VOLO-715472 format. One record per residue (C-alpha): residue in three letters; y, x, z. Coordinates in nm, 4 decimals. Each point is the difference from the previous one (the first is absolute). Layout:
residues N
atom type: Ala | py: Y | px: X | pz: Z
...
end
This chain:
residues 214
atom type: Unk | py: 0.9856 | px: 3.7037 | pz: -0.7865
atom type: Unk | py: 0.3234 | px: 0.0416 | pz: 0.1954
atom type: Unk | py: 0.0333 | px: -0.3770 | pz: 0.0332
atom type: Unk | py: -0.3603 | px: -0.0284 | pz: 0.1115
atom type: Unk | py: 0.0486 | px: 0.2614 | pz: 0.2719
atom type: Unk | py: 0.3111 | px: -0.1798 | pz: 0.1179
atom type: Unk | py: -0.1905 | px: -0.3302 | pz: 0.0242
atom type: Unk | py: -0.2814 | px: 0.1613 | pz: 0.1960
atom type: Unk | py: 0.2480 | px: 0.1651 | pz: 0.2333
atom type: Unk | py: 0.1721 | px: -0.3307 | pz: 0.0682
atom type: Unk | py: -0.3330 | px: -0.1585 | pz: 0.0875
atom type: Unk | py: -0.0848 | px: 0.2889 | pz: 0.2291
atom type: Unk | py: 0.3355 | px: -0.0221 | pz: 0.1761
atom type: Unk | py: -0.0383 | px: -0.3753 | pz: 0.0385
atom type: Unk | py: -0.3450 | px: 0.0520 | pz: 0.1473
atom type: Unk | py: 0.1300 | px: 0.2545 | pz: 0.2479
atom type: Unk | py: 0.2823 | px: -0.2314 | pz: 0.1022
atom type: Unk | py: -0.2396 | px: -0.2867 | pz: 0.0608
atom type: Unk | py: -0.2293 | px: 0.2212 | pz: 0.2091
atom type: Unk | py: 0.2964 | px: 0.1004 | pz: 0.2130
atom type: Unk | py: 0.0963 | px: -0.3633 | pz: 0.0590
atom type: Unk | py: -0.3571 | px: -0.1020 | pz: 0.0824
atom type: Unk | py: -0.0408 | px: 0.2935 | pz: 0.2383
atom type: Unk | py: 0.3268 | px: -0.0826 | pz: 0.1759
atom type: Unk | py: -0.0970 | px: -0.3628 | pz: 0.0439
atom type: Unk | py: -0.3385 | px: 0.1040 | pz: 0.1420
atom type: Unk | py: 0.1566 | px: 0.2376 | pz: 0.2515
atom type: Unk | py: 0.2576 | px: -0.2598 | pz: 0.1033
atom type: Unk | py: -0.2787 | px: -0.2503 | pz: 0.0587
atom type: Unk | py: -0.1954 | px: 0.2487 | pz: 0.2103
atom type: Unk | py: 0.2770 | px: 0.1469 | pz: 0.2136
atom type: Unk | py: 0.3445 | px: -0.1191 | pz: -0.1001
atom type: Unk | py: 0.2928 | px: 0.2046 | pz: -0.1271
atom type: Unk | py: -0.0622 | px: 0.2895 | pz: 0.2356
atom type: Unk | py: -0.3410 | px: 0.0630 | pz: -0.1523
atom type: Unk | py: 0.1340 | px: -0.0060 | pz: -0.3554
atom type: Unk | py: 0.1729 | px: 0.3373 | pz: -0.0157
atom type: Unk | py: 0.0495 | px: 0.1461 | pz: -0.3453
atom type: Unk | py: -0.2655 | px: 0.2601 | pz: 0.0789
atom type: Unk | py: -0.2458 | px: -0.2697 | pz: 0.1075
atom type: Unk | py: 0.0721 | px: -0.2091 | pz: -0.3094
atom type: Unk | py: -0.0529 | px: 0.3032 | pz: -0.2243
atom type: Unk | py: -0.3358 | px: 0.0720 | pz: 0.1630
atom type: Unk | py: -0.1073 | px: -0.3642 | pz: -0.0223
atom type: Unk | py: 0.1034 | px: -0.0288 | pz: -0.3655
atom type: Unk | py: -0.1363 | px: 0.3423 | pz: -0.0989
atom type: Unk | py: 0.3329 | px: 0.1254 | pz: -0.1332
atom type: Unk | py: 0.2592 | px: 0.2572 | pz: 0.1053
atom type: Unk | py: 0.3027 | px: -0.0826 | pz: 0.2099
atom type: Unk | py: 0.2124 | px: 0.1248 | pz: -0.2870
atom type: Unk | py: -0.1495 | px: -0.2641 | pz: -0.2285
atom type: Unk | py: 0.0884 | px: -0.2707 | pz: 0.2523
atom type: Unk | py: 0.3620 | px: 0.1118 | pz: 0.0024
atom type: Unk | py: -0.0054 | px: 0.0029 | pz: -0.3786
atom type: Unk | py: -0.0645 | px: -0.3741 | pz: 0.0067
atom type: Unk | py: 0.1825 | px: -0.0877 | pz: 0.3223
atom type: Unk | py: 0.3091 | px: 0.2041 | pz: 0.1006
atom type: Unk | py: -0.0502 | px: -0.0922 | pz: 0.3670
atom type: Unk | py: -0.2589 | px: -0.1391 | pz: 0.2377
atom type: Unk | py: 0.2221 | px: -0.3042 | pz: 0.0512
atom type: Unk | py: -0.0022 | px: -0.0794 | pz: -0.3725
atom type: Unk | py: -0.3785 | px: 0.0224 | pz: -0.0012
atom type: Unk | py: -0.0222 | px: -0.2420 | pz: 0.2918
atom type: Unk | py: 0.2476 | px: -0.2372 | pz: -0.1630
atom type: Unk | py: -0.2130 | px: -0.0213 | pz: -0.3137
atom type: Unk | py: -0.3176 | px: -0.0665 | pz: 0.1988
atom type: Unk | py: 0.1801 | px: -0.2664 | pz: 0.2034
atom type: Unk | py: 0.1483 | px: -0.1636 | pz: -0.3081
atom type: Unk | py: -0.3370 | px: -0.0174 | pz: -0.1753
atom type: Unk | py: -0.1632 | px: -0.1586 | pz: 0.3059
atom type: Unk | py: 0.2812 | px: -0.2518 | pz: 0.0378
atom type: Unk | py: -0.0168 | px: -0.0963 | pz: -0.3678
atom type: Unk | py: -0.3689 | px: -0.0750 | pz: 0.0486
atom type: Unk | py: 0.0701 | px: -0.2145 | pz: 0.3056
atom type: Unk | py: 0.2844 | px: -0.1756 | pz: -0.1791
atom type: Unk | py: -0.2292 | px: -0.0920 | pz: -0.2872
atom type: Unk | py: -0.2392 | px: -0.1627 | pz: 0.2469
atom type: Unk | py: 0.2768 | px: -0.1883 | pz: 0.1830
atom type: Unk | py: 0.1620 | px: -0.1100 | pz: -0.3258
atom type: Unk | py: -0.3310 | px: -0.1383 | pz: -0.1244
atom type: Unk | py: -0.0429 | px: -0.1968 | pz: 0.3229
atom type: Unk | py: 0.3584 | px: -0.1292 | pz: -0.0264
atom type: Unk | py: -0.0802 | px: -0.1358 | pz: -0.3476
atom type: Unk | py: -0.3125 | px: -0.1909 | pz: 0.1063
atom type: Unk | py: 0.0060 | px: -0.3805 | pz: -0.0510
atom type: Unk | py: 0.0049 | px: -0.0737 | pz: 0.3738
atom type: Unk | py: 0.2563 | px: -0.1416 | pz: 0.2418
atom type: Unk | py: 0.2597 | px: 0.2540 | pz: 0.1061
atom type: Unk | py: -0.1212 | px: 0.0108 | pz: 0.3606
atom type: Unk | py: -0.3551 | px: 0.0769 | pz: -0.1134
atom type: Unk | py: 0.1240 | px: 0.2778 | pz: -0.2290
atom type: Unk | py: 0.2157 | px: 0.1428 | pz: 0.2754
atom type: Unk | py: -0.2942 | px: 0.0091 | pz: 0.2398
atom type: Unk | py: -0.2259 | px: 0.1580 | pz: -0.2624
atom type: Unk | py: 0.2565 | px: 0.2666 | pz: -0.0897
atom type: Unk | py: 0.0592 | px: 0.1041 | pz: 0.3609
atom type: Unk | py: -0.3701 | px: -0.0092 | pz: 0.0850
atom type: Unk | py: -0.0828 | px: 0.2099 | pz: -0.3072
atom type: Unk | py: 0.2485 | px: 0.2695 | pz: 0.0991
atom type: Unk | py: -0.1237 | px: 0.0124 | pz: 0.3603
atom type: Unk | py: -0.3663 | px: 0.0171 | pz: -0.1009
atom type: Unk | py: 0.0650 | px: 0.2806 | pz: -0.2463
atom type: Unk | py: 0.2013 | px: 0.1927 | pz: 0.2588
atom type: Unk | py: -0.2814 | px: -0.0296 | pz: 0.2529
atom type: Unk | py: -0.2526 | px: 0.1105 | pz: -0.2627
atom type: Unk | py: 0.1984 | px: 0.3236 | pz: -0.0494
atom type: Unk | py: 0.1821 | px: 0.0514 | pz: 0.3306
atom type: Unk | py: 0.0825 | px: 0.3675 | pz: -0.0499
atom type: Unk | py: 0.1766 | px: -0.0556 | pz: -0.3291
atom type: Unk | py: 0.1653 | px: -0.3197 | pz: 0.1257
atom type: Unk | py: 0.1427 | px: 0.1753 | pz: 0.3054
atom type: Unk | py: 0.1343 | px: 0.2857 | pz: -0.2106
atom type: Unk | py: 0.1747 | px: -0.2470 | pz: -0.2274
atom type: Unk | py: 0.1238 | px: -0.2311 | pz: 0.2764
atom type: Unk | py: 0.0955 | px: 0.2026 | pz: 0.3029
atom type: Unk | py: -0.0692 | px: 0.3734 | pz: -0.0015
atom type: Unk | py: 0.3171 | px: 0.2153 | pz: 0.0243
atom type: Unk | py: 0.0865 | px: 0.1360 | pz: -0.3430
atom type: Unk | py: 0.2749 | px: 0.1808 | pz: -0.1904
atom type: Unk | py: 0.3134 | px: -0.2098 | pz: -0.0681
atom type: Unk | py: -0.0844 | px: -0.0146 | pz: -0.3705
atom type: Unk | py: -0.3409 | px: -0.1509 | pz: 0.0712
atom type: Unk | py: 0.1430 | px: -0.2378 | pz: 0.2586
atom type: Unk | py: 0.2585 | px: -0.1230 | pz: -0.2517
atom type: Unk | py: -0.2801 | px: -0.0770 | pz: -0.2442
atom type: Unk | py: -0.1925 | px: -0.1754 | pz: 0.2755
atom type: Unk | py: 0.3001 | px: -0.2255 | pz: 0.0663
atom type: Unk | py: 0.0377 | px: -0.0738 | pz: -0.3714
atom type: Unk | py: -0.3665 | px: -0.0940 | pz: -0.0227
atom type: Unk | py: 0.0279 | px: -0.2375 | pz: 0.2949
atom type: Unk | py: 0.2797 | px: -0.1761 | pz: -0.1826
atom type: Unk | py: -0.2289 | px: -0.0404 | pz: -0.3016
atom type: Unk | py: -0.2594 | px: -0.1643 | pz: 0.2229
atom type: Unk | py: 0.2777 | px: -0.2184 | pz: 0.1386
atom type: Unk | py: 0.0876 | px: -0.1192 | pz: -0.3502
atom type: Unk | py: -0.3496 | px: -0.1430 | pz: -0.0387
atom type: Unk | py: 0.0171 | px: -0.1822 | pz: 0.3333
atom type: Unk | py: 0.3505 | px: -0.1232 | pz: -0.0752
atom type: Unk | py: -0.1290 | px: -0.1622 | pz: -0.3172
atom type: Unk | py: -0.2835 | px: -0.1753 | pz: 0.1813
atom type: Unk | py: 0.2238 | px: -0.1252 | pz: 0.2801
atom type: Unk | py: 0.2584 | px: -0.1201 | pz: -0.2530
atom type: Unk | py: -0.2657 | px: -0.1998 | pz: -0.1814
atom type: Unk | py: -0.1176 | px: -0.1409 | pz: 0.3319
atom type: Unk | py: 0.3520 | px: -0.1129 | pz: 0.0864
atom type: Unk | py: 0.0459 | px: -0.1538 | pz: -0.3456
atom type: Unk | py: -0.3285 | px: -0.1888 | pz: 0.0342
atom type: Unk | py: 0.0852 | px: -0.1299 | pz: 0.3470
atom type: Unk | py: -0.2809 | px: 0.1985 | pz: 0.1633
atom type: Unk | py: 0.2451 | px: 0.2165 | pz: 0.1955
atom type: Unk | py: 0.3416 | px: -0.0729 | pz: 0.1536
atom type: Unk | py: 0.3159 | px: 0.1287 | pz: -0.1621
atom type: Unk | py: 0.0744 | px: 0.3551 | pz: 0.1179
atom type: Unk | py: 0.1584 | px: 0.3339 | pz: -0.0877
atom type: Unk | py: -0.2542 | px: 0.1310 | pz: -0.2501
atom type: Unk | py: 0.1056 | px: 0.3636 | pz: 0.0186
atom type: Unk | py: -0.0267 | px: 0.0030 | pz: 0.3783
atom type: Unk | py: -0.3329 | px: -0.1845 | pz: -0.0076
atom type: Unk | py: -0.1513 | px: 0.2484 | pz: -0.2450
atom type: Unk | py: 0.1273 | px: 0.3019 | pz: 0.1934
atom type: Unk | py: -0.1318 | px: -0.1418 | pz: 0.3274
atom type: Unk | py: -0.3453 | px: -0.0661 | pz: -0.1467
atom type: Unk | py: -0.0322 | px: 0.3586 | pz: -0.1240
atom type: Unk | py: 0.1432 | px: 0.1347 | pz: 0.3245
atom type: Unk | py: -0.2355 | px: -0.2084 | pz: 0.2120
atom type: Unk | py: -0.3269 | px: 0.0925 | pz: -0.1675
atom type: Unk | py: 0.0862 | px: 0.3672 | pz: -0.0457
atom type: Unk | py: 0.1051 | px: 0.0372 | pz: 0.3633
atom type: Unk | py: -0.3109 | px: -0.1860 | pz: 0.1173
atom type: Unk | py: -0.2156 | px: 0.2488 | pz: -0.1941
atom type: Unk | py: 0.1534 | px: 0.3144 | pz: 0.1506
atom type: Unk | py: -0.2260 | px: 0.0114 | pz: 0.3061
atom type: Unk | py: -0.3255 | px: -0.1153 | pz: -0.1638
atom type: Unk | py: 0.0323 | px: 0.2543 | pz: -0.2838
atom type: Unk | py: 0.1183 | px: 0.2942 | pz: 0.2145
atom type: Unk | py: -0.2373 | px: 0.2962 | pz: 0.0458
atom type: Unk | py: -0.0575 | px: -0.1102 | pz: 0.3603
atom type: Unk | py: -0.0689 | px: -0.3546 | pz: -0.1305
atom type: Unk | py: 0.2210 | px: -0.1275 | pz: 0.2805
atom type: Unk | py: -0.0210 | px: -0.3771 | pz: 0.0142
atom type: Unk | py: -0.3031 | px: -0.0080 | pz: -0.2287
atom type: Unk | py: -0.1618 | px: -0.3406 | pz: 0.0037
atom type: Unk | py: -0.2449 | px: -0.2025 | pz: -0.2005
atom type: Unk | py: 0.1223 | px: 0.0094 | pz: -0.3595
atom type: Unk | py: -0.0393 | px: -0.3704 | pz: -0.0594
atom type: Unk | py: 0.1865 | px: -0.0844 | pz: 0.3185
atom type: Unk | py: 0.2811 | px: 0.2359 | pz: -0.0972
atom type: Unk | py: 0.0303 | px: -0.1563 | pz: -0.3450
atom type: Unk | py: 0.0198 | px: -0.3467 | pz: 0.1541
atom type: Unk | py: 0.2533 | px: 0.1021 | pz: 0.2640
atom type: Unk | py: 0.2362 | px: 0.1759 | pz: -0.2408
atom type: Unk | py: -0.0162 | px: -0.2573 | pz: -0.2789
atom type: Unk | py: 0.0293 | px: -0.2849 | pz: 0.2502
atom type: Unk | py: 0.3114 | px: 0.1525 | pz: 0.1548
atom type: Unk | py: 0.1639 | px: 0.0547 | pz: -0.3396
atom type: Unk | py: -0.0766 | px: -0.3540 | pz: -0.1131
atom type: Unk | py: 0.1429 | px: -0.1494 | pz: 0.3181
atom type: Unk | py: 0.3089 | px: 0.2187 | pz: -0.0415
atom type: Unk | py: 0.0856 | px: -0.1656 | pz: -0.3315
atom type: Unk | py: -0.0744 | px: -0.3490 | pz: 0.1323
atom type: Unk | py: -0.3433 | px: -0.0613 | pz: -0.1476
atom type: Unk | py: -0.2299 | px: -0.2598 | pz: 0.1501
atom type: Unk | py: -0.3254 | px: 0.1741 | pz: 0.0860
atom type: Unk | py: -0.3491 | px: -0.1529 | pz: -0.0063
atom type: Unk | py: -0.1725 | px: -0.0392 | pz: 0.3385
atom type: Unk | py: -0.1538 | px: 0.3050 | pz: 0.1673
atom type: Unk | py: -0.3758 | px: 0.0414 | pz: -0.0236
atom type: Unk | py: -0.0345 | px: 0.2590 | pz: 0.2760
atom type: Unk | py: 0.1910 | px: 0.2560 | pz: 0.2076
atom type: Unk | py: 0.2735 | px: 0.1479 | pz: -0.2153
atom type: Unk | py: -0.1422 | px: -0.1561 | pz: -0.3150
atom type: Unk | py: 0.1393 | px: -0.2503 | pz: -0.2446
atom type: Unk | py: -0.2131 | px: -0.2185 | pz: -0.2224
atom type: Unk | py: -0.0014 | px: 0.1057 | pz: -0.3650
end
C-alpha cells in the first residue's frame, strides 16, 4: 500500500507540474511575461503559489522551462525539414518560412520568446536556444555549399545571421502593438527571400509584389 500511495502521489505531482507549465504558456501567449505573475499562474492552473514554488524555485526557472519546451518543439519541426530529400536552398526556404508562419500564428508567445525584456537567466536561455536554431541552419547551408548550390562562406556567421535576421524582422509584427504588421504571406516571402539572398542563393522569379514563386 505504501508503494501504491507513493506512485499515486508522483502522478498527482506530475499532473500539477504540467498544469502549471500549460497555464504559464497560456498567460505568456495572452499577455507576455508581465501577465504571467506567479499569482496569475496559480489562479490559471488552479493551484497555490506555494505549490508552484515547490516545483520551480523561481519565476525565472518556470519561464526557462516553458521556453525550452517550446524551442524543443520548434527544433523538431526545423530538424524534420532539414532532413527532407530536397535541395538545400528549398529546405532553407521551407525552414525559415515555417518559423515565420508559426510565429505569426502565435504572436504573443513569439514576442515573449524573441524580444520581451526578461530576467538574465531567461535571456541566457533564449540566447542558447537561438544557437540551437542556428545549428540547424548551419547544417543546411553547409550541405548547400557542398552541393554547389551556395557559394563558399563562413558557416557559423551565416547561421547566426539567418537567425538574427528573421528574429529581428519578427519583433515589430509580433509586438502587442503589432507595429509593422503586414500580410502574413508577404512577410514570409520578404524574410525568407532576404535570408536566401544573404547566403548567395539564386531565387526563382517574383510572381507579385514582395512574393517569390514557390
